[in-house]
DOBA-212903 format. One record per residue: x, y, z of N, C-alpha, C in turn. Coordinates in steps of 0.05 Angstrom, whole numbers, padded with zeros to 5 digits, always signed. Example, Ala and Ser with C-alpha at 12.3 -4.5 7.8 and 13.67 -1.06 7.14 Angstrom:
+00264-00114+00156+00246-00090+00156+00264-00066+00156/+00257-00045+00142+00273-00021+00143+00258+00001+00157/
REM end
This chain:
-00323+00228-00242-00335+00207-00227-00341+00215-00201/-00363+00215-00185-00368+00224-00160-00354+00205-00143/-00357+00218-00119-00340+00205-00093-00367+00186-00082/-00359+00169-00063-00380+00152-00050-00400+00174-00033/-00393+00187-00022-00409+00207-00008-00429+00225-00029/-00419+00234-00048-00437+00243-00069-00458+00225-00080/-00446+00199-00085-00465+00177-00102-00489+00176-00075/-00482+00176-00054-00504+00172-00032-00527+00186-00032/-00518+00213-00041-00543+00230-00045-00564+00225-00067/-00553+00204-00086-00579+00197-00106-00598+00175-00097/-00584+00157-00073-00595+00137-00062-00629+00139-00063/-00637+00158-00050-00663+00157-00040-00683+00169-00068/-00669+00176-00094-00679+00180-00115-00695+00157-00131/-00717+00160-00139-00728+00140-00156-00723+00142-00182/-00712+00162-00192-00701+00169-00221-00678+00152-00225/-00666+00145-00209-00643+00129-00216-00637+00100-00206/-00636+00086-00224-00640+00053-00219-00622+00042-00199/-00632+00024-00185-00613+00015-00161-00587-00002-00181/-00592-00010-00198-00572-00024-00218-00550-00010-00221/-00560+00020-00230-00538+00041-00238-00519+00047-00212/-00535+00053-00190-00521+00057-00169-00499+00039-00162/-00509+00013-00161-00486-00010-00155-00469-00010-00166/-00471-00008-00197-00452-00005-00217-00430+00016-00214/-00438+00035-00208-00423+00065-00205-00409+00062-00181/-00422+00051-00156-00408+00048-00135-00387+00029-00135/-00388+00004-00150-00363-00016-00157-00343-00005-00170/-00350+00018-00191-00330+00025-00208-00311+00047-00193/-00327+00064-00171-00311+00079-00158-00295+00070-00133/-00301+00042-00129-00285+00028-00110-00263+00015-00127/-00263+00008-00151-00246-00007-00165-00221+00015-00167/-00231+00040-00171-00209+00061-00175-00197+00079-00152/-00211+00068-00129-00197+00078-00103-00176+00060-00094/-00169+00033-00100-00150+00024-00089-00128+00011-00109/-00107+00012-00104-00084+00004-00121-00068-00014-00106/-00055-00032-00126-00023-00048-00116-00014-00029-00094/-00005-00043-00070+00012-00029-00050+00001-00010-00033/-00028-00007-00037-00038+00014-00023-00039+00003+00007/-00039+00019+00028-00040+00009+00063-00076+00015+00060/-00087-00004+00073-00116-00003+00080-00123-00015+00106/-00142-00005+00116-00152-00014+00136-00175-00025+00136/-00182-00049+00149-00203-00072+00151-00228-00055+00166/-00255-00056+00149-00279-00041+00162-00294-00064+00182/-00296-00082+00161-00318-00101+00173-00304-00136+00175/-00313-00151+00192-00309-00173+00189-00286-00188+00213/-00281-00212+00207-00258-00222+00223-00233-00203+00234/-00227-00192+00211-00200-00173+00216-00204-00146+00222/-00230-00141+00230-00238-00109+00233-00221-00091+00245/-00212-00071+00237-00198-00053+00253-00166-00055+00245/-00156-00078+00232-00130-00083+00225-00117-00072+00201/-00093-00068+00195-00081-00054+00173-00071-00075+00155/-00066-00068+00129-00056-00091+00113-00047-00073+00091/-00037-00089+00069-00028-00076+00043-00039-00098+00020/-00049-00082+00002-00065-00092-00025-00040-00108-00041/-00048-00133-00043-00027-00147-00054-00039-00155-00090/-00069-00154-00091-00078-00161-00116-00100-00151-00114/-00122-00149-00143-00144-00139-00139-00158-00155-00163/-00182-00175-00155-00193-00190-00174-00224-00181-00173/-00232-00161-00187-00261-00155-00188-00267-00139-00161/-00280-00147-00144-00289-00135-00116-00274-00146-00096/-00261-00170-00102-00243-00183-00079-00217-00171-00084/-00206-00163-00060-00181-00152-00058-00167-00170-00036/-00139-00181-00051-00116-00193-00030-00104-00177-00013/-00106-00182+00015-00099-00163+00029-00073-00176+00052/-00048-00168+00049-00027-00179+00072-00031-00163+00097/-00040-00183+00116-00046-00165+00142-00017-00177+00162/+00005-00160+00159+00025-00168+00170+00025-00177+00206/+00010-00165+00221+00003-00173+00244-00003-00200+00245/-00020-00210+00232-00028-00242+00230-00015-00259+00215/+00004-00246+00194+00020-00266+00178+00012-00280+00161/-00017-00266+00151-00026-00282+00128-00036-00261+00106/-00046-00274+00082-00054-00260+00063-00084-00267+00059/-00103-00252+00059-00132-00254+00063-00150-00240+00040/-00166-00253+00023-00187-00239+00010-00208-00228+00021/-00211-00201+00016-00226-00186+00031-00245-00169+00009/-00271-00164+00014-00289-00147-00006-00280-00124-00006/-00279-00106-00029-00269-00080-00027-00286-00062-00013/-00308-00060-00014-00330-00045+00001-00319-00048+00029/-00305-00067+00043-00301-00073+00070-00272-00059+00076/-00261-00045+00057-00231-00034+00063-00235-00003+00059/-00217+00006+00071-00212+00036+00067-00180+00041+00062/-00170+00057+00045-00142+00065+00043-00135+00079+00069/-00110+00074+00073-00102+00087+00103-00081+00100+00096/-00077+00130+00101-00059+00145+00101-00044+00153+00131/-00017+00162+00128-00002+00168+00153+00011+00190+00144/+00018+00208+00170+00030+00229+00168+00062+00225+00150/+00065+00240+00133+00092+00241+00120+00090+00224+00092/+00066+00211+00084+00061+00196+00063+00064+00219+00036/+00075+00212+00015+00078+00232-00003+00058+00223-00025/+00042+00240-00031+00012+00235-00043+00017+00256-00071/-00003+00248-00093-00005+00262-00118-00035+00269-00115/-00044+00293-00119-00070+00306-00117-00081+00296-00145/-00107+00280-00146-00118+00275-00169-00143+00292-00178/-00155+00303-00164-00178+00324-00174-00173+00347-00165/-00193+00369-00169-00190+00398-00172-00189+00402-00139/-00179+00421-00131-00169+00446-00144-00138+00447-00157/-00124+00422-00148-00095+00417-00150-00088+00392-00162/-00102+00381-00188-00093+00358-00196-00064+00362-00209/-00051+00336-00203-00024+00335-00211-00007+00343-00193/-00011+00357-00170+00009+00371-00156+00019+00351-00133/+00042+00347-00123+00050+00329-00103+00052+00343-00080/+00044+00326-00060+00040+00336-00030+00050+00315-00009/+00051+00327+00011+00059+00308+00038+00033+00308+00060/+00030+00284+00067+00010+00289+00092+00016+00299+00116/+00005+00321+00129+00015+00333+00150+00002+00325+00172/-00029+00320+00164-00048+00313+00186-00069+00295+00174/-00080+00277+00193-00106+00262+00180-00124+00262+00204/-00150+00264+00194-00172+00266+00210-00193+00241+00201/-00197+00223+00218-00215+00203+00215-00242+00208+00228/-00263+00197+00209-00289+00205+00217-00308+00188+00204/-00333+00196+00205-00359+00179+00196-00350+00178+00164/-00343+00198+00149-00338+00196+00121-00314+00186+00109/-00297+00172+00131-00266+00166+00120-00249+00181+00132/-00230+00186+00114-00205+00200+00127-00203+00232+00105/-00197+00248+00126-00194+00276+00112-00162+00284+00115/-00149+00286+00092-00121+00290+00097-00113+00324+00091/-00095+00330+00110-00087+00358+00109-00054+00356+00091/-00058+00371+00073-00030+00369+00058-00018+00391+00056/+00012+00390+00058+00034+00411+00042+00042+00406+00020/+00031+00425-00003+00041+00421-00028+00062+00445-00036/+00078+00431-00059+00097+00449-00070+00087+00459-00094/+00091+00489-00099+00081+00506-00119+00104+00521-00125/+00120+00519-00149+00142+00531-00158+00161+00531-00134/+00169+00511-00126+00192+00510-00102+00181+00521-00076/+00158+00530-00075+00153+00538-00048+00133+00524-00037/+00131+00515-00010+00114+00500+00002+00087+00519+00008/+00067+00510+00007+00037+00523+00016+00026+00500+00025/+00007+00503+00051-00011+00488+00056-00037+00492+00042/-00057+00470+00041-00078+00475+00025-00103+00472+00044/-00125+00465+00040-00148+00463+00051-00150+00432+00053/-00166+00418+00072-00166+00392+00080-00177+00380+00050/-00168+00356+00043-00166+00339+00021-00179+00317+00025/-00208+00309+00012-00217+00285+00013-00194+00261+00008/-00195+00237+00020-00179+00215+00013-00180+00206-00014/-00205+00208-00026-00208+00197-00056-00194+00216-00073/-00180+00238-00068-00175+00258-00087-00145+00255-00087/-00130+00235-00077-00099+00232-00077-00093+00201-00081/-00071+00195-00089-00061+00169-00092-00030+00175-00079/-00020+00150-00064+00000+00150-00053+00027+00147-00074/+00044+00167-00077+00061+00162-00094+00083+00141-00086/+00090+00137-00066+00114+00120-00056+00106+00095-00066/+00083+00083-00067+00070+00058-00076+00080+00061-00114/+00076+00082-00124+00081+00079-00152+00108+00075-00161/+00125+00089-00142+00156+00087-00144+00163+00061-00133/+00148+00042-00117+00161+00021-00108+00151+00002-00133/+00130+00005-00145+00119-00015-00168+00143-00011-00192/+00148+00014-00196+00171+00021-00219+00197+00002-00211/+00207+00008-00186+00228-00004-00175+00226-00040-00183/+00204-00047-00169+00198-00078-00173+00200-00088-00205/+00189-00072-00215+00185-00079-00243+00209-00076-00257/+00230-00063-00253+00257-00062-00270+00276-00079-00259/+00270-00098-00237+00289-00118-00228+00286-00142-00244/
REM end
């Protein structure tokens, strides 16, 4: 599955129908967010605020915004996962799929967030190159879901 940035390269092409590009973008977006993910709202009344994913229904995401004390439905393209230093993540794509790491730095820019990770390899910690945010998911959220399900 391509990243959104990679998909953007095909938009000027007349060989790829617009409908295919739209469906692919929707699928990428669905795979990007999970229950419990921390997100930043990019567009709309709550632009710039942080929240937590409570539910996903198609392209609409129910986001709890703690600073406002509300849960609001927001379209998925208007959200971006938000990582913080210290988050434990699992790398999902090459070159180190399956490895567990910790966010040591975050740079935000036009393309979203780039994460710098420290990963464990054979009980030794080594730094990796910057990792696109699409390549990781937050392992703490997975653990919280498991604990909530066992109650």
